[in-house]
N, C-alpha and C positions, 0 to 999 in steps of 0.2 A: 717808245719802242727801243729795245736793246740793239746795239750795233750788230749788223749781220756778220756771223762768224764765217770762217773759211770752210767750204764743204769738205767732207771726208772723201776718200777715194770711192767708197761705195755710193755715196750721194752723187758724186760727179758722173758715175756711170748712168744715172737716171737721165742726165742731160743728153748723153749720146743716144740712149734709147728713145728719148722724146723726138730727136731729130729724125729717127727712122719712122716712128709711129705716125707723125703728122703727114707723111707721104703715102700712107696706106689707106685703103677704104675704111670708113668709119667702123663697120662691123668687125673687120680684122683687128683694128686698134683696140676696140672695146674688148674683144675676146682675149687678146694677149694680156691686157690688164687684168681681166677676170682670172686667167690662168695663174698669174703671179699672186693675186689676192687669195685664191683658194689654197695655193701652196703655203702661204704664210699662215692661213687659218689652220691647216693640218699640223703645221709645226707648233703653233701655239697650243693646240689641244694636247699634243704629245708632251709638251713641256709643262702642262698644267698651269698656264698663266692665270693670274688673278682675274683679269678682265674676262677671260673665257668663262670662269665660274659665274661671274656677275651676269654676263650675256646669257648663259644657259638658264639662270633663274628668271631673267626678264622675258625670255622667249616663252618659258612655261607660264609665267604670270599673264602676259598680255596676248599671247597667241593661243594659249590653252593647250599646249602640246605636252602630254604626259609621258610619251615614249622617249627615253633617253637617246636612243639611236636616231630618232627623227630630229631631236633637238640638235644633235651633233651635225647632222646633215644641214640643218638650217644655219648653224654657226658658220659652216664652210660657205654656204650660199651668201651669208651676210658679208664675209670677208671677200668673196668673189665680187660682190657689188661694189665694195669699197675700191677694189683693184680696178674695176671698170671705170669708176668715177675719176680716179687719178689719171688713168691712161687717156680718158676722154678730154682732159684739159687741153690736149694737143689738137683736138679736132672739134671743139665746141661749135664753131660756126658751120662746120661741115655737117653736123647733126641736123641743123636747120636746112642747109642747102640740099641735103639728100631726102628731105621730107620726113624726117624721123621725129619731129616734134609737132604735136597737135596742140593748138591753143584753144581753150574753152573759156568763154566769158570775156573775151577781149573787148567787147562793147562797154564793159564797165570802166574802161580807161579813156573812152572817147568824151570829148567836150568837157574835160575837167577845167574848172576855172580857178582853182587854188593849187598851191603846191601839194604834191602827192607823196605820202610815205607808204611804200610797199612793205608790208609786214609779212615776212616769210619764215621758213624753217629749213633746217638741214635735213631735208628729205630727198631721197632718190638722187638725181644729179641737180642739186639746187642751183648750180651755176647757170642753168638755162633760163632762170628768171631774168637775166640780163637782156634776153631777147626782146622783151616788151618795152625797153627803154625808148625805142623809136616811136612808140605810140604816145609818149609824153612830151609835153612842151619843155624845151630846154634841157639842161644837163642834169643827170642824176648822180648824187653823191652816195658812195657806198662805204660803210664802216665795216672793216674786216680785221680779223686777228691773224697776223702773219704766222705761218707754220715755222717750227724750229728748223726744219730742213731748208737751207738757203736755196737749193736747187728747185725744190717744190714751190718756194715763194716766188722765185724768178719766173717759173713756168706759169704760175697762177696769175701774176701781174701781166705777163704777155697775153695770156688767153683773155683776161678781162678787158684789156685795152683794145682787143680786136673787135669789140662790138661797136655798132654805130647807132647813135652818137657815142663817142668814147666817154665813159663815166669818169668822175673824179674819185679816185681811190684814196681812202683815208685809213691808214693802218692804226690799230689801237695803240695809244700812247698817252702820256699826260696832256698833250695838246689836242687830242682827237675831239674831245667835247667842244672845245672852242671852234674847231674847224667845221664840225657839222652844224653847230648852232649858227655860225656865220653863213654857211651855205643855205640853210632853210630860211634864215632871215633875209637873204637876198632873193628868195623866191625859187630856189632850186628844189628838186625832188630828192628824196632819200630812199635808199633800200636798207632795211634793218632786218637782220635775222634775230627774231625775238625769242627763239629757244637758245639757251646760252649755257656754256660750260665756263666756269671761272673759279679759280682757287679750289679745284677739286669738287665743286658742287654743280649740279644742274639746276639753274635758276628758273627755268620754265620749260615745259608746262608742269603743273602740279602732279597730274596723274594719280590723284588720291592723297598726295601729301599736303601739308599746310604750307602755303606759299605767301611770302611777304610781298609787298609792293616795292620791288627793287629790280635792278638789272636792266637789260635792254628793253624788256616789255614795258616797264614803268617809264623809262627814259623816252620811249617812242610815244607813249600816251601823253606825257607832259609836253613834249615838243609839239605834238599835234594841237593841243589846247592853246599853248602859248602863241604859236604862229598861225593859228587858224588853218591848219592843213588837214587834208583828207587822208585817212588810213584805209588802204585797200589790201585785204588779205590775199595772198597769192602763194601757191606752192606747186611742186612738181611731183608727179607719180611715174613710176616705171610701168610700162605696159608690154614690154618685150625686151629682147636683147638689143641694147642701144636704141630703144624706141621709148618715147616719153610723152606724157600729157602734162601741159602747163595749165593750171586752173586759176582763173582770176575771179574773185567773188565781189559782190557789191560793197561799196565803201561802208565803213562803220558809222553809226550815229552816236554822238556824244551825249545827246539829251540836254536837259536843263540843269541849272544849279551853278554853284561856284566852280572855280578852276579845279579844285581838288576832287570834287564830286564827279565832274565830267571826265577827268583823267582816270579816275578809278573805273568809271563805266567803260571807257575804251580799253583799259588794261584787262578788265574782266571779259570783254568780248574777244580780245586776242587770245586769252587763255582758253576760252571755249573752242575757238577755231583750232588752236594747237592740239588740244586734247582730242578733238574729233579726227583731225588729220592723222595723228600718231596712233591712236587706237585702231584706226582703219587699216593701217599698214605699218605696224611697229617695227618689223624687220627691215624696213627701208629708212629707218631713222638712224642717222649717223651716231647719235649719242646713246643709243641703247646699251652699248657695252660699258658705259660709264655711269649710268643711272644707278644710284644706290638708294633704294626705297626706305632703308632704315636710317639714313643720314639726315639729321635735322638741319634745315637751312637756318643760317643766322638771321635773326629778326623775325622768324615765324612766330605767330602767337601761340 
C-alpha cells in the first residue's frame, strides 16, 4: 500500500461534513449524500465524461432502456446512490439501529463448524455485510482496497471498526496475501468482495465475456479448498431510501476431485451468483460505470 498522501482542501471539507452527518437522522444523512451525488452526475453528463458514455451503454445493455432521456435519468439516479453510500459511512450502525436493514437467510450462518469465507459484491451499500459478523465465531478478516482520497479512507476505517466484533482490516498491499493466508490458517473468517476492478479491468463477473481463473474470485476458491473453509454467498439490495435487504445464501459445495477441480467448481459457482445478482439489479452495481464489454481480460482463453 502506498503511503497516505496529505488531503487537499476539498477533501478535508468532507471530514467536516462527516462530523455533521453522523449526528443527523439516517434518512437525512442519506438524502444529503444523494443530493451531492446527483449534482456530480449532472456535471459529469454536461462535461461528457468518458465513464458517463460507458455507463449509458451498460444501462442500455443490461437494463434494456432504449430511451436516451430515461438512461440519463438513471445515470443521475446511479450517482445519487453512490452519494448516499458515501454519506452513509457515517451512520452505518445507525441503519441497523433504526431498523432499516432486513436480514434474509441468516440461518445459513448458524452452527458453522469451519472457517467461513463470505463472498460478496459491490452492490447497493455493501458495507452492511459487516453486520453479520456477530453471527460468526471469532474474528473476521476483511481485504479491502484503500481509496485514493485519504479522508474517505479514514472515514471508511472508522465506520468498519465500529462493528462488533471489530474486524481485522487488511488493506491491499504486497503483504496482504500473507496476512489473509495467516488469518484463515489460524481459523479466522474472511470477507472477500469477489467482483473486482484492478488495472483498469473488471475481473468478475463475466457478464458474457470470457473470464480467466484469476483475481479475488479465484483466490477465494483456492483459499477455501486449501484451508477447508466454507464459502457463503452474501449481498445487499436497496429496497428504499436508506433501507436495505441483506441476503445470505447457502454455502457452496466444492464437490469431488483434486484441489484444482474443486477450486474451479467453487469459482464457477461464485461467478453464477455474481451474474445473477448483478443482472437482477445492474444499476445498483458500483462497477457498472467502469465495465468495458469490449476490453479483453488478460489470460482469457
